[in-house]
All heavy atoms as TSV, in Angstrom:
chain	resi	resn	atom	element	x	y	z
A	1	MET	N	N	-32.808	-0.928	-27.467
A	1	MET	CA	C	-32.946	0.360	-28.104
A	1	MET	C	C	-32.759	1.441	-27.035
A	1	MET	O	O	-33.283	1.349	-25.937
A	1	MET	CB	C	-34.332	0.463	-28.749
A	1	MET	CG	C	-34.581	1.779	-29.426
A	1	MET	SD	S	-36.192	1.909	-30.232
A	1	MET	CE	C	-35.838	1.053	-31.742
A	2	GLN	N	N	-32.026	2.467	-27.357
A	2	GLN	CA	C	-31.754	3.567	-26.442
A	2	GLN	C	C	-33.020	4.388	-26.190
A	2	GLN	O	O	-33.956	4.376	-26.987
A	2	GLN	CB	C	-30.662	4.471	-27.018
A	2	GLN	CG	C	-29.345	3.777	-27.218
A	2	GLN	CD	C	-28.707	3.379	-25.894
A	2	GLN	OE1	O	-28.868	4.057	-24.888
A	2	GLN	NE2	N	-27.994	2.278	-25.897
A	3	ILE	N	N	-33.021	5.129	-25.096
A	3	ILE	CA	C	-34.177	5.951	-24.736
A	3	ILE	C	C	-34.492	6.959	-25.839
A	3	ILE	O	O	-35.651	7.153	-26.206
A	3	ILE	CB	C	-33.944	6.656	-23.391
A	3	ILE	CG1	C	-33.950	5.622	-22.267
A	3	ILE	CG2	C	-35.010	7.716	-23.133
A	3	ILE	CD1	C	-33.593	6.178	-20.914
A	4	ALA	N	N	-33.488	7.601	-26.390
A	4	ALA	CA	C	-33.712	8.587	-27.456
A	4	ALA	C	C	-34.359	7.931	-28.671
A	4	ALA	O	O	-35.238	8.521	-29.311
A	4	ALA	CB	C	-32.404	9.252	-27.848
A	5	GLY	N	N	-33.947	6.709	-28.983
A	5	GLY	CA	C	-34.535	5.981	-30.108
A	5	GLY	C	C	-35.981	5.624	-29.848
A	5	GLY	O	O	-36.836	5.753	-30.728
A	6	ARG	N	N	-36.277	5.172	-28.630
A	6	ARG	CA	C	-37.661	4.842	-28.275
A	6	ARG	C	C	-38.541	6.085	-28.303
A	6	ARG	O	O	-39.684	6.040	-28.739
A	6	ARG	CB	C	-37.730	4.195	-26.893
A	6	ARG	CG	C	-37.302	2.758	-26.900
A	6	ARG	CD	C	-37.648	2.075	-25.594
A	6	ARG	NE	N	-37.182	2.856	-24.462
A	6	ARG	CZ	C	-36.354	2.419	-23.534
A	6	ARG	NH1	N	-35.911	1.195	-23.578
A	6	ARG	NH2	N	-35.981	3.195	-22.547
A	7	PHE	N	N	-37.994	7.209	-27.822
A	7	PHE	CA	C	-38.750	8.458	-27.836
A	7	PHE	C	C	-39.088	8.860	-29.269
A	7	PHE	O	O	-40.215	9.255	-29.567
A	7	PHE	CB	C	-37.969	9.576	-27.135
A	7	PHE	CG	C	-38.671	10.899	-27.200
A	7	PHE	CD1	C	-39.755	11.160	-26.374
A	7	PHE	CD2	C	-38.271	11.878	-28.092
A	7	PHE	CE1	C	-40.425	12.371	-26.429
A	7	PHE	CE2	C	-38.924	13.092	-28.153
A	7	PHE	CZ	C	-40.005	13.339	-27.325
A	8	THR	N	N	-38.116	8.757	-30.152
A	8	THR	CA	C	-38.324	9.123	-31.555
A	8	THR	C	C	-39.392	8.239	-32.182
A	8	THR	O	O	-40.286	8.737	-32.889
A	8	THR	CB	C	-37.007	9.001	-32.337
A	8	THR	OG1	O	-36.034	9.842	-31.728
A	8	THR	CG2	C	-37.185	9.397	-33.781
A	9	VAL	N	N	-39.321	6.937	-31.942
A	9	VAL	CA	C	-40.316	6.012	-32.499
A	9	VAL	C	C	-41.687	6.300	-31.889
A	9	VAL	O	O	-42.700	6.324	-32.601
A	9	VAL	CB	C	-39.895	4.543	-32.271
A	9	VAL	CG1	C	-41.003	3.583	-32.676
A	9	VAL	CG2	C	-38.625	4.231	-33.053
A	10	ALA	N	N	-41.744	6.543	-30.576
A	10	ALA	CA	C	-43.024	6.845	-29.929
A	10	ALA	C	C	-43.633	8.121	-30.499
A	10	ALA	O	O	-44.841	8.177	-30.777
A	10	ALA	CB	C	-42.835	6.976	-28.422
A	11	LEU	N	N	-42.825	9.133	-30.696
A	11	LEU	CA	C	-43.316	10.379	-31.288
A	11	LEU	C	C	-43.851	10.137	-32.696
A	11	LEU	O	O	-44.927	10.635	-33.059
A	11	LEU	CB	C	-42.193	11.418	-31.306
A	11	LEU	CG	C	-42.572	12.808	-31.777
A	11	LEU	CD1	C	-43.661	13.392	-30.899
A	11	LEU	CD2	C	-41.349	13.701	-31.758
A	12	HIS	N	N	-43.137	9.340	-33.466
A	12	HIS	CA	C	-43.582	9.000	-34.816
A	12	HIS	C	C	-44.908	8.238	-34.761
A	12	HIS	O	O	-45.798	8.456	-35.592
A	12	HIS	CB	C	-42.509	8.176	-35.523
A	12	HIS	CG	C	-42.653	8.132	-36.999
A	12	HIS	ND1	N	-41.608	8.344	-37.860
A	12	HIS	CD2	C	-43.716	7.880	-37.786
A	12	HIS	CE1	C	-42.036	8.238	-39.099
A	12	HIS	NE2	N	-43.309	7.940	-39.077
A	13	LEU	N	N	-45.058	7.347	-33.777
A	13	LEU	CA	C	-46.317	6.617	-33.630
A	13	LEU	C	C	-47.479	7.568	-33.380
A	13	LEU	O	O	-48.544	7.435	-33.985
A	13	LEU	CB	C	-46.222	5.609	-32.483
A	13	LEU	CG	C	-45.411	4.353	-32.741
A	13	LEU	CD1	C	-45.366	3.492	-31.488
A	13	LEU	CD2	C	-45.966	3.574	-33.906
A	14	PHE	N	N	-47.278	8.543	-32.488
A	14	PHE	CA	C	-48.342	9.500	-32.197
A	14	PHE	C	C	-48.718	10.316	-33.431
A	14	PHE	O	O	-49.885	10.613	-33.656
A	14	PHE	CB	C	-47.969	10.413	-31.034
A	14	PHE	CG	C	-48.101	9.739	-29.697
A	14	PHE	CD1	C	-46.988	9.504	-28.917
A	14	PHE	CD2	C	-49.331	9.329	-29.221
A	14	PHE	CE1	C	-47.102	8.884	-27.690
A	14	PHE	CE2	C	-49.466	8.702	-27.997
A	14	PHE	CZ	C	-48.347	8.480	-27.223
A	15	VAL	N	N	-47.727	10.654	-34.243
A	15	VAL	CA	C	-48.007	11.365	-35.499
A	15	VAL	C	C	-48.810	10.465	-36.429
A	15	VAL	O	O	-49.787	10.912	-37.047
A	15	VAL	CB	C	-46.702	11.859	-36.163
A	15	VAL	CG1	C	-46.970	12.374	-37.563
A	15	VAL	CG2	C	-46.036	12.928	-35.309
A	16	CYS	N	N	-48.436	9.193	-36.523
A	16	CYS	CA	C	-49.187	8.241	-37.358
A	16	CYS	C	C	-50.613	8.079	-36.843
A	16	CYS	O	O	-51.561	8.036	-37.639
A	16	CYS	CB	C	-48.492	6.888	-37.394
A	16	CYS	SG	S	-47.033	6.830	-38.428
A	17	PHE	N	N	-50.781	7.993	-35.521
A	17	PHE	CA	C	-52.119	7.848	-34.948
A	17	PHE	C	C	-53.003	9.009	-35.381
A	17	PHE	O	O	-54.142	8.818	-35.791
A	17	PHE	CB	C	-52.084	7.820	-33.419
A	17	PHE	CG	C	-51.385	6.626	-32.821
A	17	PHE	CD1	C	-50.795	6.721	-31.580
A	17	PHE	CD2	C	-51.318	5.414	-33.482
A	17	PHE	CE1	C	-50.163	5.638	-31.003
A	17	PHE	CE2	C	-50.682	4.313	-32.921
A	17	PHE	CZ	C	-50.108	4.441	-31.672
A	18	ASP	N	N	-52.479	10.210	-35.295
A	18	ASP	CA	C	-53.263	11.388	-35.638
A	18	ASP	C	C	-53.485	11.502	-37.149
A	18	ASP	O	O	-54.565	11.855	-37.597
A	18	ASP	CB	C	-52.574	12.647	-35.108
A	18	ASP	CG	C	-53.465	13.859	-35.235
A	18	ASP	OD1	O	-54.609	13.808	-34.731
A	18	ASP	OD2	O	-53.029	14.850	-35.854
A	19	THR	N	N	-52.467	11.188	-37.929
A	19	THR	CA	C	-52.547	11.347	-39.377
A	19	THR	C	C	-53.473	10.318	-40.026
A	19	THR	O	O	-54.255	10.660	-40.917
A	19	THR	CB	C	-51.145	11.222	-40.006
A	19	THR	OG1	O	-50.294	12.216	-39.426
A	19	THR	CG2	C	-51.191	11.413	-41.510
A	20	PHE	N	N	-53.392	9.071	-39.586
A	20	PHE	CA	C	-54.107	7.986	-40.258
A	20	PHE	C	C	-55.381	7.533	-39.566
A	20	PHE	O	O	-56.028	6.599	-40.033
A	20	PHE	CB	C	-53.177	6.782	-40.432
A	20	PHE	CG	C	-51.969	7.070	-41.270
A	20	PHE	CD1	C	-50.693	6.908	-40.755
A	20	PHE	CD2	C	-52.095	7.516	-42.575
A	20	PHE	CE1	C	-49.570	7.170	-41.522
A	20	PHE	CE2	C	-50.988	7.788	-43.354
A	20	PHE	CZ	C	-49.720	7.617	-42.821
A	21	LYS	N	N	-55.769	8.170	-38.449
A	21	LYS	CA	C	-56.971	7.717	-37.733
A	21	LYS	C	C	-58.190	7.808	-38.633
A	21	LYS	O	O	-58.386	8.781	-39.360
A	21	LYS	CB	C	-57.176	8.519	-36.454
A	21	LYS	CG	C	-57.535	9.960	-36.678
A	21	LYS	CD	C	-57.687	10.701	-35.378
A	21	LYS	CE	C	-57.879	12.196	-35.699
A	21	LYS	NZ	N	-57.770	12.986	-34.532
A	22	GLY	N	N	-58.979	6.771	-38.609
A	22	GLY	CA	C	-60.181	6.718	-39.413
A	22	GLY	C	C	-59.944	6.417	-40.891
A	22	GLY	O	O	-60.868	6.086	-41.614
A	23	GLU	N	N	-58.721	6.544	-41.345
A	23	GLU	CA	C	-58.407	6.319	-42.749
A	23	GLU	C	C	-57.879	4.898	-42.982
A	23	GLU	O	O	-58.166	4.284	-44.000
A	23	GLU	CB	C	-57.361	7.339	-43.192
A	23	GLU	CG	C	-57.159	7.408	-44.672
A	23	GLU	CD	C	-56.235	8.562	-45.058
A	23	GLU	OE1	O	-56.075	9.509	-44.271
A	23	GLU	OE2	O	-55.669	8.481	-46.160
A	24	TYR	N	N	-57.079	4.412	-42.053
A	24	TYR	CA	C	-56.480	3.079	-42.152
A	24	TYR	C	C	-56.652	2.356	-40.826
A	24	TYR	O	O	-56.789	2.984	-39.774
A	24	TYR	CB	C	-54.972	3.162	-42.438
A	24	TYR	CG	C	-54.633	3.739	-43.779
A	24	TYR	CD1	C	-54.267	5.077	-43.903
A	24	TYR	CD2	C	-54.655	2.947	-44.925
A	24	TYR	CE1	C	-53.947	5.619	-45.138
A	24	TYR	CE2	C	-54.331	3.480	-46.159
A	24	TYR	CZ	C	-53.983	4.815	-46.255
A	24	TYR	OH	O	-53.670	5.340	-47.479
A	25	LYS	N	N	-56.609	1.035	-40.873
A	25	LYS	CA	C	-56.573	0.239	-39.651
A	25	LYS	C	C	-55.132	0.271	-39.148
A	25	LYS	O	O	-54.216	-0.123	-39.859
A	25	LYS	CB	C	-57.009	-1.191	-39.945
A	25	LYS	CG	C	-57.295	-1.975	-38.714
A	25	LYS	CD	C	-57.956	-3.270	-39.071
A	25	LYS	CE	C	-59.187	-3.382	-38.219
A	25	LYS	NZ	N	-59.958	-4.545	-38.507
A	26	LEU	N	N	-54.919	0.773	-37.958
A	26	LEU	CA	C	-53.566	0.993	-37.446
A	26	LEU	C	C	-53.035	-0.268	-36.776
A	26	LEU	O	O	-52.954	-0.372	-35.557
A	26	LEU	CB	C	-53.562	2.182	-36.471
A	26	LEU	CG	C	-54.028	3.491	-37.088
A	26	LEU	CD1	C	-54.076	4.589	-36.042
A	26	LEU	CD2	C	-53.133	3.895	-38.238
A	27	THR	N	N	-52.631	-1.218	-37.587
A	27	THR	CA	C	-52.070	-2.470	-37.090
A	27	THR	C	C	-50.586	-2.290	-36.807
A	27	THR	O	O	-49.962	-1.317	-37.247
A	27	THR	CB	C	-52.244	-3.597	-38.124
A	27	THR	OG1	O	-51.494	-3.246	-39.298
A	27	THR	CG2	C	-53.708	-3.790	-38.492
A	28	GLY	N	N	-50.021	-3.244	-36.087
A	28	GLY	CA	C	-48.590	-3.202	-35.803
A	28	GLY	C	C	-47.754	-3.215	-37.069
A	28	GLY	O	O	-46.767	-2.493	-37.185
A	29	LYS	N	N	-48.159	-4.010	-38.036
A	29	LYS	CA	C	-47.417	-4.072	-39.300
A	29	LYS	C	C	-47.509	-2.756	-40.058
A	29	LYS	O	O	-46.515	-2.261	-40.576
A	29	LYS	CB	C	-47.922	-5.218	-40.174
A	29	LYS	CG	C	-47.216	-5.254	-41.513
A	29	LYS	CD	C	-47.307	-6.576	-42.174
A	29	LYS	CE	C	-46.651	-6.661	-43.521
A	29	LYS	NZ	N	-45.691	-5.673	-43.905
A	30	PHE	N	N	-48.705	-2.184	-40.105
A	30	PHE	CA	C	-48.887	-0.904	-40.782
A	30	PHE	C	C	-48.005	0.168	-40.141
A	30	PHE	O	O	-47.306	0.910	-40.831
A	30	PHE	CB	C	-50.361	-0.484	-40.731
A	30	PHE	CG	C	-50.626	0.860	-41.335
A	30	PHE	CD1	C	-50.762	1.000	-42.698
A	30	PHE	CD2	C	-50.737	1.988	-40.534
A	30	PHE	CE1	C	-51.004	2.249	-43.266
A	30	PHE	CE2	C	-50.973	3.234	-41.083
A	30	PHE	CZ	C	-51.114	3.365	-42.458
A	31	LEU	N	N	-48.025	0.228	-38.808
A	31	LEU	CA	C	-47.217	1.232	-38.107
A	31	LEU	C	C	-45.725	0.961	-38.289
A	31	LEU	O	O	-44.948	1.890	-38.503
A	31	LEU	CB	C	-47.579	1.252	-36.620
A	31	LEU	CG	C	-48.991	1.766	-36.320
A	31	LEU	CD1	C	-49.349	1.493	-34.872
A	31	LEU	CD2	C	-49.113	3.233	-36.653
A	32	ALA	N	N	-45.324	-0.309	-38.223
A	32	ALA	CA	C	-43.908	-0.651	-38.392
A	32	ALA	C	C	-43.418	-0.260	-39.782
A	32	ALA	O	O	-42.299	0.252	-39.928
A	32	ALA	CB	C	-43.703	-2.146	-38.159
A	33	ASP	N	N	-44.247	-0.472	-40.789
A	33	ASP	CA	C	-43.869	-0.083	-42.147
A	33	ASP	C	C	-43.715	1.431	-42.264
A	33	ASP	O	O	-42.814	1.919	-42.941
A	33	ASP	CB	C	-44.905	-0.576	-43.158
A	33	ASP	CG	C	-44.880	-2.084	-43.350
A	33	ASP	OD1	O	-43.883	-2.722	-42.934
A	33	ASP	OD2	O	-45.852	-2.614	-43.901
A	34	ASN	N	N	-44.590	2.175	-41.611
A	34	ASN	CA	C	-44.526	3.637	-41.686
A	34	ASN	C	C	-43.379	4.221	-40.879
A	34	ASN	O	O	-42.799	5.230	-41.267
A	34	ASN	CB	C	-45.848	4.249	-41.221
A	34	ASN	CG	C	-46.873	4.213	-42.313
A	34	ASN	OD1	O	-46.771	4.974	-43.263
A	34	ASN	ND2	N	-47.824	3.306	-42.215
A	35	VAL	N	N	-43.058	3.584	-39.759
A	35	VAL	CA	C	-41.972	4.072	-38.912
A	35	VAL	C	C	-40.638	3.488	-39.360
A	35	VAL	O	O	-39.580	3.973	-38.994
A	35	VAL	CB	C	-42.262	3.735	-37.429
A	35	VAL	CG1	C	-41.176	4.226	-36.516
A	35	VAL	CG2	C	-43.594	4.336	-37.006
A	36	ASN	N	N	-40.711	2.432	-40.158
A	36	ASN	CA	C	-39.518	1.750	-40.683
A	36	ASN	C	C	-38.707	1.067	-39.576
A	36	ASN	O	O	-37.497	1.240	-39.474
A	36	ASN	CB	C	-38.644	2.714	-41.486
A	36	ASN	CG	C	-37.691	1.978	-42.397
A	36	ASN	OD1	O	-37.978	0.864	-42.821
A	36	ASN	ND2	N	-36.568	2.588	-42.693
A	37	VAL	N	N	-39.424	0.328	-38.725
A	37	VAL	CA	C	-38.791	-0.478	-37.679
A	37	VAL	C	C	-39.420	-1.867	-37.696
A	37	VAL	O	O	-40.439	-2.101	-38.353
A	37	VAL	CB	C	-38.950	0.143	-36.267
A	37	VAL	CG1	C	-38.239	1.467	-36.169
A	37	VAL	CG2	C	-40.388	0.262	-35.868
A	38	ASN	N	N	-38.839	-2.761	-36.953
A	38	ASN	CA	C	-39.351	-4.115	-36.826
A	38	ASN	C	C	-40.685	-4.088	-36.068
A	38	ASN	O	O	-40.824	-3.348	-35.098
A	38	ASN	CB	C	-38.316	-4.947	-36.052
A	38	ASN	CG	C	-38.621	-6.405	-36.078
A	38	ASN	OD1	O	-39.700	-6.826	-35.685
A	38	ASN	ND2	N	-37.657	-7.183	-36.530
A	39	PRO	N	N	-41.679	-4.890	-36.483
A	39	PRO	CA	C	-42.962	-4.915	-35.781
A	39	PRO	C	C	-42.842	-5.256	-34.289
A	39	PRO	O	O	-43.651	-4.806	-33.485
A	39	PRO	CB	C	-43.760	-5.993	-36.517
A	39	PRO	CG	C	-43.182	-6.012	-37.883
A	39	PRO	CD	C	-41.717	-5.714	-37.703
A	40	ALA	N	N	-41.819	-6.019	-33.913
A	40	ALA	CA	C	-41.620	-6.343	-32.494
A	40	ALA	C	C	-41.337	-5.079	-31.686
A	40	ALA	O	O	-41.754	-4.967	-30.524
A	40	ALA	CB	C	-40.477	-7.342	-32.334
A	41	VAL	N	N	-40.647	-4.121	-32.279
A	41	VAL	CA	C	-40.371	-2.847	-31.603
A	41	VAL	C	C	-41.681	-2.112	-31.361
A	41	VAL	O	O	-41.907	-1.558	-30.281
A	41	VAL	CB	C	-39.395	-1.984	-32.435
A	41	VAL	CG1	C	-39.241	-0.594	-31.850
A	41	VAL	CG2	C	-38.049	-2.675	-32.558
A	42	ILE	N	N	-42.563	-2.127	-32.352
A	42	ILE	CA	C	-43.863	-1.466	-32.218
A	42	ILE	C	C	-44.684	-2.138	-31.121
A	42	ILE	O	O	-45.288	-1.459	-30.285
A	42	ILE	CB	C	-44.638	-1.488	-33.560
A	42	ILE	CG1	C	-43.871	-0.727	-34.637
A	42	ILE	CG2	C	-46.046	-0.934	-33.391
A	42	ILE	CD1	C	-43.680	0.745	-34.372
A	43	ARG	N	N	-44.697	-3.462	-31.101
A	43	ARG	CA	C	-45.459	-4.180	-30.070
A	43	ARG	C	C	-44.942	-3.853	-28.680
A	43	ARG	O	O	-45.727	-3.574	-27.764
A	43	ARG	CB	C	-45.396	-5.686	-30.321
A	43	ARG	CG	C	-46.268	-6.151	-31.466
A	43	ARG	CD	C	-46.402	-7.666	-31.488
A	43	ARG	NE	N	-45.126	-8.344	-31.661
A	43	ARG	CZ	C	-44.587	-8.641	-32.838
A	43	ARG	NH1	N	-45.207	-8.312	-33.951
A	43	ARG	NH2	N	-43.438	-9.267	-32.917
A	44	ARG	N	N	-43.636	-3.889	-28.505
A	44	ARG	CA	C	-43.037	-3.616	-27.195
A	44	ARG	C	C	-43.319	-2.184	-26.748
A	44	ARG	O	O	-43.730	-1.940	-25.609
A	44	ARG	CB	C	-41.528	-3.874	-27.256
A	44	ARG	CG	C	-40.857	-3.910	-25.908
A	44	ARG	CD	C	-39.378	-4.283	-25.985
A	44	ARG	NE	N	-39.098	-5.365	-26.923
A	44	ARG	CZ	C	-38.378	-5.232	-28.048
A	44	ARG	NH1	N	-37.860	-4.072	-28.378
A	44	ARG	NH2	N	-38.163	-6.257	-28.830
A	45	LEU	N	N	-43.130	-1.253	-27.646
A	45	LEU	CA	C	-43.349	0.150	-27.317
A	45	LEU	C	C	-44.836	0.424	-27.069
A	45	LEU	O	O	-45.188	1.192	-26.164
A	45	LEU	CB	C	-42.816	1.039	-28.436
A	45	LEU	CG	C	-42.778	2.529	-28.172
A	45	LEU	CD1	C	-42.004	2.860	-26.904
A	45	LEU	CD2	C	-42.151	3.247	-29.350
A	46	SER	N	N	-45.704	-0.217	-27.837
A	46	SER	CA	C	-47.147	-0.052	-27.631
A	46	SER	C	C	-47.549	-0.515	-26.241
A	46	SER	O	O	-48.383	0.127	-25.584
A	46	SER	CB	C	-47.933	-0.838	-28.679
A	46	SER	OG	O	-47.715	-0.311	-29.952
A	47	GLN	N	N	-46.977	-1.616	-25.790
A	47	GLN	CA	C	-47.285	-2.104	-24.445
A	47	GLN	C	C	-46.804	-1.120	-23.374
A	47	GLN	O	O	-47.482	-0.913	-22.365
A	47	GLN	CB	C	-46.672	-3.490	-24.228
A	47	GLN	CG	C	-47.359	-4.578	-25.020
A	47	GLN	CD	C	-48.849	-4.647	-24.743
A	47	GLN	OE1	O	-49.282	-4.608	-23.600
A	47	GLN	NE2	N	-49.638	-4.733	-25.798
A	48	GLN	N	N	-45.650	-0.509	-23.587
A	48	GLN	CA	C	-45.140	0.483	-22.634
A	48	GLN	C	C	-46.025	1.731	-22.616
A	48	GLN	O	O	-46.323	2.274	-21.549
A	48	GLN	CB	C	-43.705	0.866	-22.971
A	48	GLN	CG	C	-42.718	-0.257	-22.736
A	48	GLN	CD	C	-41.320	0.081	-23.238
A	48	GLN	OE1	O	-41.142	0.924	-24.099
A	48	GLN	NE2	N	-40.327	-0.593	-22.673
A	49	LEU	N	N	-46.461	2.183	-23.784
A	49	LEU	CA	C	-47.340	3.346	-23.865
A	49	LEU	C	C	-48.703	3.037	-23.248
A	49	LEU	O	O	-49.304	3.890	-22.583
A	49	LEU	CB	C	-47.499	3.798	-25.311
A	49	LEU	CG	C	-46.245	4.355	-25.979
A	49	LEU	CD1	C	-46.483	4.578	-27.464
A	49	LEU	CD2	C	-45.773	5.633	-25.306
A	50	LYS	N	N	-49.174	1.807	-23.436
A	50	LYS	CA	C	-50.444	1.387	-22.840
A	50	LYS	C	C	-50.327	1.362	-21.312
A	50	LYS	O	O	-51.214	1.862	-20.616
A	50	LYS	CB	C	-50.827	0.004	-23.357
A	50	LYS	CG	C	-52.110	-0.534	-22.766
A	50	LYS	CD	C	-52.388	-1.934	-23.260
A	50	LYS	CE	C	-53.577	-2.527	-22.539
A	50	LYS	NZ	N	-53.775	-3.927	-22.893
A	51	ALA	N	N	-49.239	0.809	-20.796
A	51	ALA	CA	C	-49.030	0.741	-19.349
A	51	ALA	C	C	-48.951	2.138	-18.737
A	51	ALA	O	O	-49.368	2.345	-17.588
A	51	ALA	CB	C	-47.759	-0.049	-19.038
A	52	ALA	N	N	-48.444	3.093	-19.490
A	52	ALA	CA	C	-48.343	4.472	-19.015
A	52	ALA	C	C	-49.674	5.214	-19.148
A	52	ALA	O	O	-49.794	6.359	-18.707
A	52	ALA	CB	C	-47.255	5.213	-19.787
A	53	GLY	N	N	-50.668	4.576	-19.773
A	53	GLY	CA	C	-51.976	5.192	-19.939
A	53	GLY	C	C	-52.042	6.205	-21.074
A	53	GLY	O	O	-52.956	7.025	-21.121
A	54	LEU	N	N	-51.089	6.151	-21.988
A	54	LEU	CA	C	-51.042	7.119	-23.085
A	54	LEU	C	C	-51.825	6.675	-24.320
A	54	LEU	O	O	-52.238	7.509	-25.119
A	54	LEU	CB	C	-49.592	7.400	-23.469
A	54	LEU	CG	C	-48.756	8.048	-22.364
A	54	LEU	CD1	C	-47.297	8.124	-22.780
A	54	LEU	CD2	C	-49.295	9.422	-22.032
A	55	ILE	N	N	-52.002	5.361	-24.468
A	55	ILE	CA	C	-52.775	4.847	-25.606
A	55	ILE	C	C	-53.660	3.712	-25.113
A	55	ILE	O	O	-53.453	3.156	-24.034
A	55	ILE	CB	C	-51.882	4.344	-26.765
A	55	ILE	CG1	C	-51.024	3.154	-26.331
A	55	ILE	CG2	C	-51.037	5.468	-27.329
A	55	ILE	CD1	C	-50.303	2.476	-27.493
A	56	ARG	N	N	-54.634	3.364	-25.937
A	56	ARG	CA	C	-55.492	2.222	-25.675
A	56	ARG	C	C	-55.280	1.249	-26.820
A	56	ARG	O	O	-55.400	1.625	-27.994
A	56	ARG	CB	C	-56.951	2.658	-25.616
A	56	ARG	CG	C	-57.905	1.555	-25.295
A	56	ARG	CD	C	-59.296	2.090	-25.245
A	56	ARG	NE	N	-59.466	3.022	-26.375
A	56	ARG	CZ	C	-60.593	3.219	-27.003
A	56	ARG	NH1	N	-61.671	2.604	-26.649
A	56	ARG	NH2	N	-60.656	4.066	-28.024
A	57	VAL	N	N	-54.960	0.013	-26.520
A	57	VAL	CA	C	-54.681	-0.998	-27.527
A	57	VAL	C	C	-55.838	-1.982	-27.560
A	57	VAL	O	O	-56.276	-2.471	-26.524
A	57	VAL	CB	C	-53.364	-1.749	-27.204
A	57	VAL	CG1	C	-53.104	-2.840	-28.222
A	57	VAL	CG2	C	-52.201	-0.774	-27.143
A	58	THR	N	N	-56.352	-2.249	-28.767
A	58	THR	CA	C	-57.416	-3.231	-28.923
A	58	THR	C	C	-57.002	-4.250	-29.961
A	58	THR	O	O	-56.201	-3.952	-30.839
A	58	THR	CB	C	-58.744	-2.569	-29.376
A	58	THR	OG1	O	-58.518	-1.899	-30.600
A	58	THR	CG2	C	-59.242	-1.584	-28.344
A	59	ARG	N	N	-57.528	-5.430	-29.824
A	59	ARG	CA	C	-57.248	-6.475	-30.803
A	59	ARG	C	C	-58.278	-6.392	-31.910
A	59	ARG	O	O	-59.442	-6.131	-31.671
A	59	ARG	CB	C	-57.312	-7.851	-30.164
A	59	ARG	CG	C	-56.167	-8.085	-29.260
A	59	ARG	CD	C	-56.138	-9.516	-28.831
A	59	ARG	NE	N	-54.862	-9.735	-28.231
A	59	ARG	CZ	C	-54.116	-10.791	-28.445
A	59	ARG	NH1	N	-54.564	-11.754	-29.194
A	59	ARG	NH2	N	-52.956	-10.910	-27.880
A	60	ARG	N	N	-57.813	-6.645	-33.107
A	60	ARG	CA	C	-58.737	-6.657	-34.228
A	60	ARG	C	C	-59.325	-8.046	-34.357
A	60	ARG	O	O	-58.736	-9.039	-33.959
A	60	ARG	CB	C	-58.053	-6.231	-35.511
A	60	ARG	CG	C	-56.963	-7.180	-35.937
A	60	ARG	CD	C	-56.238	-6.648	-37.160
A	60	ARG	NE	N	-55.083	-7.461	-37.404
A	60	ARG	CZ	C	-54.860	-8.096	-38.534
A	60	ARG	NH1	N	-55.696	-7.992	-39.519
A	60	ARG	NH2	N	-53.778	-8.829	-38.686
A	61	GLU	N	N	-60.500	-8.103	-34.929
A	61	GLU	CA	C	-61.142	-9.402	-35.159
A	61	GLU	C	C	-60.493	-10.081	-36.352
A	61	GLU	O	O	-60.114	-9.432	-37.317
A	61	GLU	CB	C	-62.632	-9.215	-35.427
A	61	GLU	CG	C	-63.369	-8.704	-34.230
A	61	GLU	CD	C	-64.847	-8.570	-34.518
A	61	GLU	OE1	O	-65.357	-9.311	-35.381
A	61	GLU	OE2	O	-65.482	-7.726	-33.888
A	62	ARG	N	N	-60.372	-11.370	-36.277
A	62	ARG	CA	C	-59.819	-12.137	-37.403
A	62	ARG	C	C	-60.969	-12.666	-38.227
A	62	ARG	O	O	-61.947	-13.176	-37.718
A	62	ARG	CB	C	-58.977	-13.284	-36.895
A	62	ARG	CG	C	-57.741	-12.818	-36.192
A	62	ARG	CD	C	-56.729	-13.935	-36.177
A	62	ARG	NE	N	-55.541	-13.490	-35.493
A	62	ARG	CZ	C	-54.452	-13.102	-36.127
A	62	ARG	NH1	N	-54.389	-13.121	-37.417
A	62	ARG	NH2	N	-53.402	-12.709	-35.445
A	63	TRP	N	N	-60.814	-12.547	-39.523
A	63	TRP	CA	C	-61.828	-13.053	-40.441
A	63	TRP	C	C	-61.304	-14.311	-41.097
A	63	TRP	O	O	-60.191	-14.349	-41.569
A	63	TRP	CB	C	-62.127	-11.997	-41.511
A	63	TRP	CG	C	-62.694	-10.758	-40.922
A	63	TRP	CD1	C	-62.009	-9.662	-40.513
A	63	TRP	CD2	C	-64.055	-10.496	-40.618
A	63	TRP	NE1	N	-62.842	-8.733	-39.993
A	63	TRP	CE2	C	-64.119	-9.227	-40.047
A	63	TRP	CE3	C	-65.230	-11.223	-40.770
A	63	TRP	CZ2	C	-65.319	-8.657	-39.632
A	63	TRP	CZ3	C	-66.412	-10.644	-40.355
A	63	TRP	CH2	C	-66.447	-9.390	-39.802
A	64	LEU	N	N	-62.106	-15.312	-41.126
A	64	LEU	CA	C	-61.717	-16.573	-41.742
A	64	LEU	C	C	-62.227	-16.667	-43.140
A	64	LEU	O	O	-63.179	-16.149	-43.545
A	64	LEU	CB	C	-62.229	-17.753	-40.900
A	64	LEU	CG	C	-61.669	-17.803	-39.494
A	64	LEU	CD1	C	-62.339	-18.959	-38.757
A	64	LEU	CD2	C	-60.182	-18.013	-39.515
């Protein structure tokens, strides 16, 4: 993915974070559906944003 494409997706993620915080659980699938990209793109970009110190990523608990 080109830098401009990653920037656009990252910007969209930040808008989703602000818009849906506290209202929905912001999972990779939820974000991918809202941004309309593959969940793998969200995972990769989330790791880059985390490494840059821009976001904090936590794992959700699994319920059996």
